[in-house]
N, C-alpha and C positions, 0 to 999 in steps of 0.2 A: 504492499500500498504506500502511494504516496505521502511524504510528511503534510500534512492537514493545511500548511500554509501555502502549499504550491498548488497553483491553478484553483485557488478557490478566494474567495474573499476574507482577507487578512482579519476582518474585524467580525468575523463568525465566531471565532474561538479564542478574543484576545488571550494575551498572557496575563497570569495575575500579578499583581502588585509584589516587589521584591520585599521580604520580611522573613521573622523567624520560623514561617512555613517551609521555607526554600530547603531547606536540609532535609525533610521528610520527602519533597517532591522530587528532588534530585535521586535519591534510595530507590524511587519507585520502580519496579519490574517491567513497566510497560508505558506507553506514552497515554496520558488522559486522554488528549486531543484524538486520538486514533478509538480509544473505546467509546468514546461519546459518539464518534461519527459512525460505529459498529452499532451500538445500542441504539440511536435514535436515528440516524440518517441525514443526510445534508439539510433535506426541505424540511425536517421537524424542527432541526437546530435553528434555521433560518425563520420558520414560524414563529418559534419562541423568543427567539432574539427581537423580532417584531413588537410581540406582545410587552415584553419586560423594555425595550426602549418606550414604548408609549406610554405607560405606565411612569418611567423613572422621569420623563421629560415632561410630564404633565403635572401642573401647580394641583388639581383636584385630587391627587395620589399621594402627595407630600404627607410624609407619616403623620399620623395623627390616630394615637393608641384611642381603641373605643373607650378605654377606662377613663380617659381624661375628658371625657365627652357626657352631656346628659343623654339618657335613654332618647329623647326625642331627637336631638342634634344628629347623633349617632347614627340613627334610622334614616336621617334626611340625607346625612352625608351619604350613606350607603346607597340610598335610592339614587342620587345625584352621580355616582360613580357607576352604577349600574347603567344608568342611560346613557352616560359617556362610552361604554364598552360598544353600547349600538352604533354610536355617532362613529367609532372607529370602524365598526363592520369587519372584524378580523376573520370571519368566518361567515359565507353567506349560506343561504339552503344550498346551493350548488354546489359549495364547497366541502359542503358536509358530505353528500354523497359522494362526491368524489373521493376524498380520503376520512372515512368516518373518524379514525384516531385522531384527527384533528379537534373533534369534538371534547375528547377525553384530555387532550395535550392545552387545551385552552381553558377548560375546568379546573385542570389542576396548576396552570400558569395563575390563574386568579386567587386559586384557594391558597398558595403559598404566598400570596399577599395580603387575603383576609378572606377568611373562610364565609363570612358573615356576605361577603360582595358574589363571590361564587356560587353560596348557595341562592342567595336571592336571583341571578341569572338563571343557574341550572336548572333551578324549579319551574320557572317560567319558561324557559326555551327547551330542554330536553326532557325532564319529566311531565309537564303540562304539554308541551307541546306533541312530546313523542305520544302520547298517550291517544291525544285527537288525532295522530296519524294512524298509528297502529291498531287502535279499537276502531276508529271510525271509518267513514266510507267517502267517496267523491264529494258527497252532500256537505260534508264536514271540513274538506280541503280549504276553503275560502278561509276558513280560522288562520291557516299557516300564517298568509302574509299578514294577517293583523298582529299576529305572535310576534314577527320580526320588526313591524314597524313601530311596536309599542303601541298600536291603537287600542288594543285590550292589553291587561296583564293577567296571568293563570296561576292558579294552584292546583293541587292534586287532593282531593280530599275524600280520603279512604278511612282514617281514622276517628273514632268518637269516643266520647269523655270515657264510658264504660267499656269498649272494646278497642282493642289495638291488634294484638297478635292473631285472635282469632275472627279473621275477616269474614268468615260465615256466617257470624251470629251479629254481623252490623245489622241496626235497627231501624235505619231510615229506610223510607217507603217509596214506593213510586208506584202508584194506581192508575192504570191507564182508563181512559173513559172514549168510548170510539164516538159518542156522541158529537163531543167536542175536537175528537181525535187530540186531546192533550194526555200528559200524565201529570199527577198531582204528586207533588214532593213533598213529604211530610215528615217532622221529626216527632216520634210521640210522645217525649217528655225530653227534660233536659240532659238526661243521660245518654241520649240518642244524638247530641249537639256534637256535628264536627269538631274536633277539638286538637289542637297541635300542628295545625296545618300551616305551612310555612306560606309566607305572602299573604297570607288571609288577614293578618291582623290589621294593616291599615292600608294596604296597596293594590289587592287581587279586585280584577273585576268579573272575572268569569272563573268558574269552578269546574274541574271533572269531578264529580260527586258520584259515588258509590253507594248504590239503594238495592234493596231487595224488590224484582220486579212482579208485580200483579197482575195478570190478566182479569176481564170480566169473568165473572164467578167464582173468582177467589183463589185462583190456583197462583203459587208463589213458582218462579223460574228462576230464583237464586239473584246472586250478586250481579249488576249489570251498572254500566257506567254512563253517566247524563252529562251534556255540558250545558252548565247553567249560569246564567248570569247574576252576579249577587251586589255588584254596585252599577251605579251610572257611571261611563266612564267620563262625561262630561263634569260629573260634579264630585264623584267618589262619595255620594251618599248611599245607602243600601236601597236595594229594589224592594219592593211592596212585598211583605210576608216573609224577608229574609231579615232574621237579628245576627248581624256580624259585628267581631270585635276581637280585641287583642287581648292576649292570655297574660300577657305582662313579662317583667325581668326574667333570664333564665342564667343558669350558672355561665355558659358561655354562648358564642354566636347572636351576641344582642344586637347587632346591626340588621337581624332578619325579624320581620315581623312574623311570629307565629300568633294565629288566633283561631276562632271559632265560629261555627254558624248554625243557628237554630232555623229550620223551614218550617212555617204554618201554610199547609194547603198551598204551595207555590205551583202554579200551573204553567206548564213549560210544554213547547210543540212537542209533536210525536218525534219530529227530526231530530228532537236534541239528544235521543238515545244513541250512543256510539254500537254502530249496528254492524261491527263486522261479525262479530262473534255471536249476535243472537236480534231477531227485529220484531216488530212488531205490526202486523198488517193494520190498514186505516179500521178494519172492522173490529180488530182486537186479538187477531189468530197470531200467537206466536209461532216463529219461524228459526231456524238456524240453520247453517250450511254443514252443522256439525252432527250428524245423527246419531252418534255416540256421546253420551255426557262425560264420557272420562276424558275423549280428546277434546272436547270443548274445554274443559278445566285444563287440561296441559297447554292449549294455547292461550288460553287466558294467563295461567301461570307465566308464562315466557313472558308474554306484555309486560305482566308488573315485576320482571326482574331489572328494569332498566336502572331503579332507584339502589337496588342492591350492589350491582356491579360498578354503578357511579359512586357508592359509599366506599367500595373496596379501593378504587382510585384515591380517595380523598384521604384513606388511612394511610394509603401507600405515601402518598406527598406529604402528610404529616411525619410520618417516620423517617422520611428523606430530611426533611427540614431538623429534626430532634439530632438524628446522627448527625448532621454534616457542623452543629453548633456544637455538639460534644465532643467530635472525633477533634476539630480542629482546636477547641478550648484545651485538650488534653495534649495535644501535640506542642503546645505553647506554655502552657501552666506546668511549671518546675517544682518539686517537690523532693527533698532529701536526695541522697546521691554516693557515691561508692566513697567518698572523702567531704568532709566539713567544709572543704572548698568549693564545691564542684555538685549541682542541684541537677538532675536529670525530669527531661518531662515525663508526665505521670503517664503517657501513653505507653512506655516502655514497661511498666509494670504489668505483670500477667494478670492481675486480678483487675486493672483498668481494661485491658485487653478482652479478658472472658466478660467483661459486663458489656463491652460496646460492639466488639465483632461481631457475636452472631447477628447482631439487629441490623448492621450494616450489611451481611450477608441477606439477611432477611428483606431488605429494603429491594434490593436486586431480583431476589427470586420473586417477591409476589408483584414488583411492577411489570415482570414479564407475563407471569400469569393473570393480573388483572385486564392487560392490555389485550391478550389471546382470547380471553373470556369475552371481554367486548364486542370484538370482532366477530367471533361466533353467534352473540346475541345481534350482531347487526344482520349477519347472515338469516337468521330466524326472522327477523323483522321484513327483511325483502321477501322471503318467501310468503309471509302473511300477506305482502300488499298485492303479491303476484297471485294469490287467490289459490297456494298451495293448501289443500285439506287432506294430504297423505296421511298415514299411518305416522310416516317416517315426521312429517313435520309435528305431529303431536308429542311422537317420542322425542325429541329434539327440545320441545318445549318443556318435557318434564325433567329433561336430563340438563338443561341449563337452569331451571327452576332448583334443582338438587347441588349443583355446583355454585349458582351463586348464593344461595342459601349458606353454604360451607364456607365458601369464598370470602361473604362479608365478614361472617362470624372471625375467621382466623385472622384477616387484615386487621379488622378494629381491636379485636383482642391483641394482638402482637405489638399494632400500632399504640396503643395504650400502656403496656407495659415496656416497651423501648422508651418512649418518652419519659416515663417515669425514671426509667434506669438511667436514663442520658441526664435529667435532671439533677439524680444524686449525685453522679459522675462529675458534675460540674460544680460539686460542692455548694457553697452559699452562694457564689454568685450566679449559679442556676436558678437559686431562689428568688433572685432580684427579677420583676415584673419586665423590666426593660429587655431582659434577653430572652424573653418571649417563650420559654419552655413550659412556663406556667399558662401563658394562652392556648399555647399548641394542646397542653393537657385537658382544659376546658373545652376548647373546641372538639377534640378527635372524642371526648366521653359520648356524646351522644349517638356516634357512628355505631355503638354497641346496642342501641336502643331502638331507633327510628328504622322505618323499612323492616319492621321484625326485630324483638328481643333474639339476641344471638341464642340463648339455650333453645328457644324455640326451634328459632332456623335449624339448627343443629337435628331435633329431632324430624324435622321434615325431610333433611338429609339420609337420616336414618330409616326413616320409613321409606323412602325409595328405594334403598339398599335392602330393607327387608322383603320388601314387595319381590324384588327381584329374584330373591332368595327363596321365598315361597314359591314362587312359580318354579323355580329350578328343582326344589323338593318335591311339588308335587305333579308336575306337567314333564320333568326333564327339561327344560327350556335353556336355552343359552343365554349366557349374559351377554348382551350385545346392545350399544348405543350409540347413536349417531356420530358422536364426538370420542368414541371408542375409551371415556374415562373409566369404563367399568367391566372393559372387556378382558383384562387382567383376571378377573373374578371365575372366568370359564375354567381358570386350571384350580380353582378352589380345592378341591380334595388333594391335589397332589403338592400344594403350596404347603398344606397345614401339615404335610409329612416331612417338609425340609426341616433341617437342622442347621444351627447358625456353627458354622466350621470355617473357623480360619486358622492362618499359620503363623502370621506373621501383623506388624503394622500396617507393612503397605496393602494388605489386603482389606484391613479395615478403612483406609483411606480411598480404597474404587467405589465409585460411586454406587456400581452394580450391587454392592454387599448392602450398604444402607439402603437400595430401592429393593431387594428382595426381601431384607428384615420389615420394611416398613409393609409391604404385600400382605408378609406371613400376617403382621400384626393385626391389619384390617380384616383380613381372612378370619382370625382368632376370635377378636370381639365381634364379629357379625355372628360367627357360629355360637357364642357364648351368648350374645345376647335373644338371638332366635331360641334357642332352646331356654331359656329361662322364661321366656314369654309362653312357650308352650307349657312349661310346667306351671305357671301360673292360672293359666286358662285349664289345663286339666284338674286343678284343685277348685273349679267352679268360677273363677275369676272371668268377667268378658275382657274385650282388649283393652279399653278403657282403663278398668281397674289393674290390669295386667301390668300396664306400663306406670303406673304410680304406686302399688305396693310396696316399693322398696325403701318409703322413705317413714322415718317417724318424726310424724306431725302433732299427735293429740297434744302435747304438753307443752308447745310453742311459746302459745298466748299467754298461759299462766305462768311460765318463766319470764318471759318480757314484763308482765304487769309485776313481778317482783322488783324489778330493777328501772322500770320507766319513771322519771319525774311527772311533777303534774303537768298537764296540757300546759299550760300558761309556761313553764320552763321548756318543754319540748318543741314550743312553737312550728308545729306542722299539721297542715289542715288534714293530709293522710294518715297520721299517725294517731288521731285523738283516740281517746279510751271510749268513745262511744260507738266509734266503729263504722261510723256514716261518712264512707270515705266520698261517695261522689257530691253528695248535699253539702259536705264541708268545703271541697275543694271549689266546686261551683261557686259557694258563697264568697270565697275568699278571692276567686278571681272578679267577680262583679263586684267588689268593695271600691277598687281603683275608680276614682271619679271622671276618669278619660278612656274608661275601656272600649265604651259605644262611640267615643268623638273622631269623626275623620283627623288625619294629620293635619297640622298646619301648612305644612308645606304642600296642601294637596294638589295646587295648580301646576306644580313641578311635572305632573302627569297629564292633567287634564289640558292644561292650557301650552306650557311650554314642552311641544314634543320635539324628541330627537329626529335630526335628520341621518338616515341610516349613512352611512359611508362618507359624511361630511369631513373626517377627521382622518389625518394620516399618519401612523407612525413615521418618526425620524430616526433611521437608523445611523 
């Protein structure tokens, strides 16, 4: 490979400033520029350079940590920055289709600057936009242009106050009335309020709302998505029948306005149903291109994987930031040494290496995995758009759902643990807010919760694997999947017969040995779980009980009652002694006098519209 500076823009990968890190850079066994080009490619590096240069040279993006601003000012600044991103138009709709990875790259670049900004932009363009595109049909595509011109601003409303991970139990209803060809969207009570919805607090004008679809006669066809206007784009005031507000300050990501909405018999046209998976005729008959409910569910699950795959990339970016800070700190921070007159960088100590280097390796591995899965999801979405209703397409949706569920959990937990380790590895300096590790920790924290609690998501992946094993045991079916992620399990019996046999340290360093050990562990745990479930079922437990009978829980509340202080001291609506979880939380949110008020800066959306592409980055 030719030296990176030859035949390329010399400004693409400029030299770093000379200083204390020169010693380590000189000792590297490879060229960092060559690795950057190999890992990213010249086109992607240039794309990143364009984004970073624009932010660095624009006064609107001058560093103003959110902790130094009031919540209202931080939200306003974040919205103005989001609007400015549209003015730069780093990535057009056409560009997204030409190189989908640029979507992920843009999100990570914005997130590395401020995750409140990235989340606001991502939720509007990718999550809301892709839901309309992938779950809707041609009649909804007019919304796409409005999304990218900020004529409307969107959010993705699945979670409710009383339900999150258990999406099937969502209680918002959509009853179809054939006389008027309308759906009636309704929240039966405050516990069914859409809650925690990003962008809904102050700025969203439209929402993709998930509700239980009922046809005339009362039959429920399960959860479906509708595009619903919740505010007037000209005034940002709520639409009739919609109570919409902001849930208040959070532990992190406070530039993002998370909100709630309660619907009181809101009438929307029949065409509001995002109808790619299922539709209603004007007369009220439910129709679906999927004759098999399992296939329809698989396709739907694949469509809902965007958020989880995006969170993987967000977590990886946070881990990259934390490791960059901690490793550079460790290479320059000197403590102790072989003599009283000489101190050495703390990176030289094995304990520091043991703490940091595994997370550095994880950043590389998870980065590759998240990008690969992102492209697999793009393939799936293109199949949906092309009308692919094959069994393979449905199976691809289920496999991506399983991989995204496990991958999101792995990435977010690894990042959270890694950020904390990096914070501690930087000692007291790591605890200073100005060094950002605390902000990274707080902003990464919700990645383990939204778009599915990690522990619940892992159960979805395990259910996928247990289902495949059950088919193998009962019918002799082969382990096969479109992405081949489970194909190795076809050798399930022979893998379990293997034993760990190595004769040297070199054998242990062989990646094939580690991979073989991992395959054995997966097969072993899968077999043990399968047998344990069957044992519980044979003892009379149903499938649900069998999965939960392993836990001692009856004494937990009484034990907490012994150690808990009075409610006044505990100071947590969700932890009060009366156990009125939702009532207390709902009351606490509504106590804020401004919870239902529109933002003071609402004209920045309604009047001062961005001109897409009006600004250019100065490289």
